VEXTORMI-883219 format. One record per residue: x, y, z of N, C-alpha, C in turn; residue number from 1. Coordinates in steps of 0.02 Angstrom, whole numbers, plus 50000, padded with zeros to 5 digits. Each point is the difference from the previous one (the first is absolute). Layout:
% residues N
+-------+-------+-------+-------+-------+-------+-------+-------+-------+-----+
:   n.u :   n.v :   n.w :  ca.u :  ca.v :  ca.w :   c.u :   c.v :   c.w :   n :
+-------+-------+-------+-------+-------+-------+-------+-------+-------+-----+
:     X :     Y :     Z :     X :     Y :     Z :     X :     Y :     Z : NUM :
...
+-------+-------+-------+-------+-------+-------+-------+-------+-------+-----+
END
This chain:
% residues 77
+-------+-------+-------+-------+-------+-------+-------+-------+-------+-----+
:   n.u :   n.v :   n.w :  ca.u :  ca.v :  ca.w :   c.u :   c.v :   c.w :   n :
+-------+-------+-------+-------+-------+-------+-------+-------+-------+-----+
: 52863 : 48924 : 54047 : 49958 : 50048 : 50035 : 50045 : 50055 : 50028 :   1 :
: 49977 : 50061 : 49991 : 50042 : 50055 : 50024 : 49987 : 50014 : 50074 :   2 :
: 50042 : 50042 : 50029 : 49997 : 50013 : 50072 : 49934 : 50032 : 50021 :   3 :
: 49972 : 50044 : 49958 : 49937 : 50033 : 50017 : 49943 : 49949 : 50007 :   4 :
: 49996 : 49952 : 49954 : 49948 : 49949 : 50005 : 50013 : 49954 : 50059 :   5 :
: 50063 : 49986 : 50016 : 50015 : 49960 : 50059 : 49977 : 50037 : 50064 :   6 :
: 50011 : 50066 : 50000 : 49978 : 50041 : 50057 : 49924 : 49997 : 50007 :   7 :
: 49965 : 50004 : 49944 : 49927 : 49995 : 50001 : 49978 : 49932 : 50029 :   8 :
: 50033 : 49948 : 49978 : 49983 : 49933 : 50026 : 50015 : 49995 : 50074 :   9 :
: 50054 : 50030 : 50022 : 50016 : 50001 : 50072 : 49946 : 50037 : 50039 :  10 :
: 49975 : 50055 : 49973 : 49945 : 50036 : 50032 : 49938 : 49955 : 50005 :  11 :
: 49986 : 49964 : 49947 : 49943 : 49954 : 50000 : 50008 : 49946 : 50052 :  12 :
: 50060 : 49973 : 50006 : 50014 : 49949 : 50050 : 49990 : 50028 : 50070 :  13 :
: 50024 : 50061 : 50012 : 49992 : 50031 : 50065 : 49926 : 50011 : 50017 :  14 :
: 49961 : 50021 : 49950 : 49928 : 50009 : 50012 : 49966 : 49934 : 50015 :  15 :
: 50019 : 49948 : 49963 : 49972 : 49934 : 50014 : 50019 : 49976 : 50070 :  16 :
: 50060 : 50015 : 50022 : 50021 : 49983 : 50068 : 49955 : 50035 : 50051 :  17 :
: 49986 : 50063 : 49988 : 49957 : 50038 : 50046 : 49930 : 49971 : 50002 :  18 :
: 49973 : 49984 : 49941 : 49933 : 49971 : 49996 : 50000 : 49932 : 50036 :  19 :
: 50050 : 49960 : 49988 : 50005 : 49935 : 50032 : 50003 : 50006 : 50076 :  20 :
: 50036 : 50049 : 50025 : 50004 : 50012 : 50072 : 49931 : 50017 : 50029 :  21 :
: 49963 : 50043 : 49965 : 49934 : 50020 : 50023 : 49952 : 49941 : 50000 :  22 :
: 50000 : 49961 : 49946 : 49957 : 49941 : 49995 : 50019 : 49949 : 50053 :  23 :
: 50065 : 49990 : 50011 : 50023 : 49952 : 50050 : 49978 : 50020 : 50070 :  24 :
: 50000 : 50065 : 50014 : 49977 : 50024 : 50065 : 49926 : 49986 : 50009 :  25 :
: 49960 : 50013 : 49948 : 49929 : 49985 : 50003 : 49989 : 49925 : 50009 :  26 :
: 50039 : 49960 : 49964 : 49995 : 49927 : 50006 : 50016 : 49978 : 50071 :  27 :
: 50052 : 50027 : 50028 : 50019 : 49981 : 50069 : 49945 : 50018 : 50049 :  28 :
: 49972 : 50059 : 49993 : 49947 : 50022 : 50045 : 49938 : 49957 : 49993 :  29 :
: 49982 : 49983 : 49938 : 49941 : 49958 : 49989 : 50012 : 49930 : 50027 :  30 :
: 50060 : 49974 : 49992 : 50017 : 49933 : 50027 : 49996 : 50001 : 50076 :  31 :
: 50027 : 50052 : 50031 : 49996 : 50006 : 50073 : 49928 : 50003 : 50023 :  32 :
: 49959 : 50038 : 49965 : 49929 : 50006 : 50018 : 49965 : 49932 : 49994 :  33 :
: 50016 : 49963 : 49948 : 49970 : 49935 : 49990 : 50021 : 49952 : 50056 :  34 :
: 50065 : 50001 : 50016 : 50025 : 49954 : 50052 : 49972 : 50017 : 50069 :  35 :
: 49981 : 50062 : 50011 : 49973 : 50020 : 50065 : 49924 : 50001 : 50002 :  36 :
: 49969 : 49975 : 49948 : 49927 : 49999 : 49998 : 49975 : 49949 : 50052 :  37 :
: 49948 : 50018 : 50037 : 49972 : 49953 : 50049 : 49978 : 49935 : 49967 :  38 :
: 50008 : 49947 : 50037 : 49985 : 49934 : 49974 : 49928 : 49993 : 49975 :  39 :
: 49953 : 50034 : 50033 : 49930 : 49994 : 49980 : 49986 : 50035 : 49933 :  40 :
: 50045 : 50041 : 49976 : 49991 : 50034 : 49936 : 50038 : 49965 : 49943 :  41 :
: 50041 : 49951 : 50018 : 50036 : 49964 : 49949 : 49950 : 49960 : 49958 :  42 :
: 50013 : 49997 : 49937 : 49957 : 49967 : 49951 : 49937 : 50041 : 49985 :  43 :
: 49998 : 50061 : 50022 : 49945 : 50046 : 49982 : 50015 : 50030 : 49932 :  44 :
: 49951 : 50035 : 49973 : 50010 : 50034 : 49935 : 50057 : 50051 : 50005 :  45 :
: 50003 : 50035 : 50056 : 50053 : 50050 : 50011 : 50069 : 49966 : 49999 :  46 :
: 50006 : 49944 : 50034 : 50063 : 49962 : 50002 : 50021 : 49979 : 49930 :  47 :
: 49952 : 49973 : 49963 : 50015 : 49977 : 49932 : 50019 : 50058 : 49954 :  48 :
: 49969 : 50057 : 50009 : 50018 : 50060 : 49961 : 50071 : 50022 : 50016 :  49 :
: 50018 : 49997 : 50063 : 50068 : 50019 : 50020 : 50051 : 49951 : 49970 :  50 :
: 49984 : 49936 : 50002 : 50044 : 49950 : 49970 : 50010 : 50013 : 49925 :  51 :
: 49945 : 50017 : 49966 : 50003 : 50014 : 49929 : 50043 : 50062 : 49987 :  52 :
: 49991 : 50052 : 50040 : 50039 : 50061 : 49993 : 50075 : 49985 : 50009 :  53 :
: 50016 : 49959 : 50049 : 50070 : 49981 : 50012 : 50029 : 49963 : 49940 :  54 :
: 49961 : 49954 : 49973 : 50023 : 49963 : 49940 : 50015 : 50048 : 49942 :  55 :
: 49954 : 50048 : 49989 : 50010 : 50048 : 49946 : 50061 : 50044 : 50012 :  56 :
: 50008 : 50023 : 50062 : 50058 : 50042 : 50015 : 50065 : 49962 : 49992 :  57 :
: 50001 : 49937 : 50020 : 50060 : 49959 : 49989 : 50016 : 49994 : 49926 :  58 :
: 49948 : 49991 : 49958 : 50010 : 49998 : 49928 : 50028 : 50065 : 49974 :  59 :
: 49975 : 50056 : 50024 : 50023 : 50065 : 49978 : 50074 : 50009 : 50016 :  60 :
: 50020 : 49983 : 50061 : 50070 : 50007 : 50020 : 50044 : 49955 : 49956 :  61 :
: 49977 : 49940 : 49987 : 50038 : 49954 : 49956 : 50009 : 50031 : 49930 :  62 :
: 49946 : 50027 : 49972 : 50003 : 50027 : 49933 : 50042 : 50065 : 49997 :  63 :
: 49998 : 50038 : 50053 : 50043 : 50059 : 50002 : 50074 : 49979 : 50000 :  64 :
: 50016 : 49947 : 50038 : 50069 : 49975 : 50000 : 50019 : 49974 : 49931 :  65 :
: 49954 : 49966 : 49967 : 50014 : 49976 : 49932 : 50011 : 50058 : 49952 :  66 :
: 49960 : 50053 : 50007 : 50008 : 50058 : 49957 : 50068 : 50033 : 50011 :  67 :
: 50020 : 50007 : 50063 : 50066 : 50029 : 50015 : 50055 : 49959 : 49969 :  68 :
: 49995 : 49934 : 50006 : 50051 : 49956 : 49971 : 50003 : 50008 : 49925 :  69 :
: 49942 : 50006 : 49968 : 49999 : 50008 : 49927 : 50032 : 50066 : 49979 :  70 :
: 49986 : 50053 : 50037 : 50029 : 50065 : 49985 : 50075 : 49998 : 50010 :  71 :
: 50022 : 49968 : 50054 : 50072 : 49995 : 50013 : 50035 : 49962 : 49945 :  72 :
: 49968 : 49946 : 49975 : 50029 : 49961 : 49946 : 50007 : 50042 : 49937 :  73 :
: 49947 : 50038 : 49984 : 50003 : 50043 : 49941 : 50053 : 50054 : 50007 :  74 :
: 50005 : 50028 : 50060 : 50049 : 50054 : 50013 : 50071 : 49974 : 49993 :  75 :
: 50012 : 49939 : 50021 : 50068 : 49973 : 50004 : 50024 : 49965 : 49937 :  76 :
: 49959 : 49999 : 49948 : 50020 : 49968 : 49937 : 50055 : 50039 : 49967 :  77 :
+-------+-------+-------+-------+-------+-------+-------+-------+-------+-----+
END
């Protein structure tokens, strides 16, 4: 792989880092909101929706990390 393609991959990794940071911030805020939800609203539809959103956001962060690792592996061959 030539240097220009490595540079492109580095740019992609940097963009994925930025996206991951944004998603992680949203995940943290949603988790905080869920943890601070009044007890009488726990197990409500809203609570379950928030839990589902958190699960999906955790999956997204995981897959972004996997994508970055794959790109790094390809770049470093």
